[in-house]
C-alpha positions in Angstrom: 0.0 0.0 0.0 1.3 3.4 -0.9 1.9 6.1 1.8 -0.8 8.3 0.2 -3.4 5.6 0.6 -2.6 5.3 4.2 -3.0 9.0 4.6 -6.4 8.8 2.9 -7.4 6.0 5.2 -6.4 8.0 8.3 -8.3 11.1 7.0 -11.4 9.1 6.3 -11.3 7.2 9.5 -10.7 10.4 11.5 -13.6 12.2 9.9 -16.0 9.4 10.0 -15.2 8.5 13.6 -15.2 12.1 14.8 -18.3 13.2 12.8 -20.9 11.9 15.3 -19.1 13.8 18.1 -19.3 17.1 16.2 -22.7 18.8 16.5 -24.2 19.1 13.1 -26.8 21.5 12.1 -28.6 22.0 8.8 -30.2 25.2 9.8 -28.7 28.3 11.4 -28.8 28.2 15.2 -30.5 31.4 16.5 -31.0 31.4 20.2 -31.9 34.7 21.7 -29.7 34.5 24.8 -26.7 33.6 22.7 -27.3 36.7 20.6 -27.6 38.8 23.8 -24.2 37.5 24.9 -22.8 38.1 21.4 -21.7 34.5 21.3 -22.5 33.3 17.8 -20.0 30.4 17.9 -21.1 26.8 17.4 -21.9 24.6 14.5 -23.4 26.1 11.4 -24.6 24.7 8.1 -21.3 25.9 6.6 -19.4 23.6 9.1 -21.5 20.7 8.0 -20.9 21.5 4.3 -17.1 21.9 4.8 -16.9 18.6 6.6 -18.9 17.0 3.7 -16.5 18.5 1.1 -13.4 17.2 2.9 -15.0 13.8 3.3 -16.1 13.7 -0.4 -12.7 14.8 -1.6 -10.9 12.1 0.4 -13.5 9.4 -0.6 -13.3 10.2 -4.3 -9.4 10.3 -4.2 -9.4 6.9 -2.4 -11.9 5.3 -4.8 -10.0 6.7 -7.8 -6.7 5.3 -6.6 -8.1 1.8 -5.7 -9.1 -0.7 -8.3 -10.8 -3.0 -5.8 -13.8 -0.8 -5.5 -15.1 -2.4 -8.7 -15.8 -5.5 -6.7 -18.3 -3.4 -4.6 -20.7 -2.8 -7.5 -23.7 -3.5 -5.3 -22.6 -0.7 -2.9 -22.1 1.6 -5.8 -25.6 0.9 -7.1 -26.9 1.5 -3.6 -25.3 4.9 -3.4 -26.7 5.8 -6.8 -30.2 4.7 -5.7 -29.7 6.7 -2.5 -28.7 9.8 -4.5 -31.8 9.3 -6.7 -34.0 9.1 -3.5 -32.4 12.3 -2.2 -33.1 14.0 -5.5 -36.8 12.9 -5.4 -37.2 14.0 -1.8 -35.6 17.3 -2.7 -38.3 18.0 -5.3 -41.0 17.6 -2.6 -39.2 19.4 0.2 -40.4 22.8 1.3 -37.0 24.0 2.5 -34.8 23.0 -0.4 -31.4 24.2 0.9 -31.8 22.3 4.1 -33.0 19.2 2.3 -30.1 19.4 -0.1 -27.6 19.7 2.7 -29.0 16.8 4.7 -29.3 14.6 1.7 -25.8 15.4 0.5 -24.5 14.6 4.0 -26.2 11.1 3.8 -24.8 10.3 0.3 -21.3 11.5 1.2 -21.3 9.4 4.4 -22.3 6.3 2.4 -19.6 7.0 -0.3 -17.0 7.5 2.4 -17.9 4.2 4.0 -17.4 2.4 0.7 -14.0 4.2 0.2 -12.9 3.3 3.7 -13.8 -0.3 3.1 -11.8 -0.3 -0.1 -8.7 1.1 1.6 -8.6 -1.6 4.3 -6.0 -4.1 3.4 -4.2 -5.3 6.5 -5.5 -6.8 9.7 -4.1 -3.8 11.7 -6.2 -1.4 9.6 -9.3 -3.5 10.1 -8.6 -3.6 13.9 -8.1 0.2 13.9 -11.4 0.7 12.0 -13.3 -1.5 14.4 -11.7 0.2 17.4 -12.6 3.7 16.1 -16.2 2.6 15.4 -16.6 1.1 18.8 -15.1 4.2 20.5 -17.4 6.5 18.6 -20.4 4.4 19.3 -19.5 4.3 23.0 -19.0 8.0 23.3 -22.0 9.1 21.3 -24.5 6.6 22.6 
């Protein structure tokens, strides 16, 4: 495995493991007492969009570098069907920007999971993946 593939694995693993721990929001948070304190910090829709762009870039790079992803044609078909479902729900949504952000988040997460699975080659990587998923589940549950 090339050094760049290991970096992509670490980036995808870090983002996917830390993502549930970062508060996401698809709408601006407007709480009156926060505005009175002039504290506007916290998660915004832009934070969610930036995390999605980073994840999408790493996943696309990983899948482009790997040739084993072709064995996961069923997962690819599932992601395409998920994207179609997001598109259909977007047409019926009242708040289209929020629906687009939430739907894109879901599709990017599925694509990143396939990319992460394609990058796992050694037993140590598989153990690290399982440990990160268990740790995330234990802390967010």
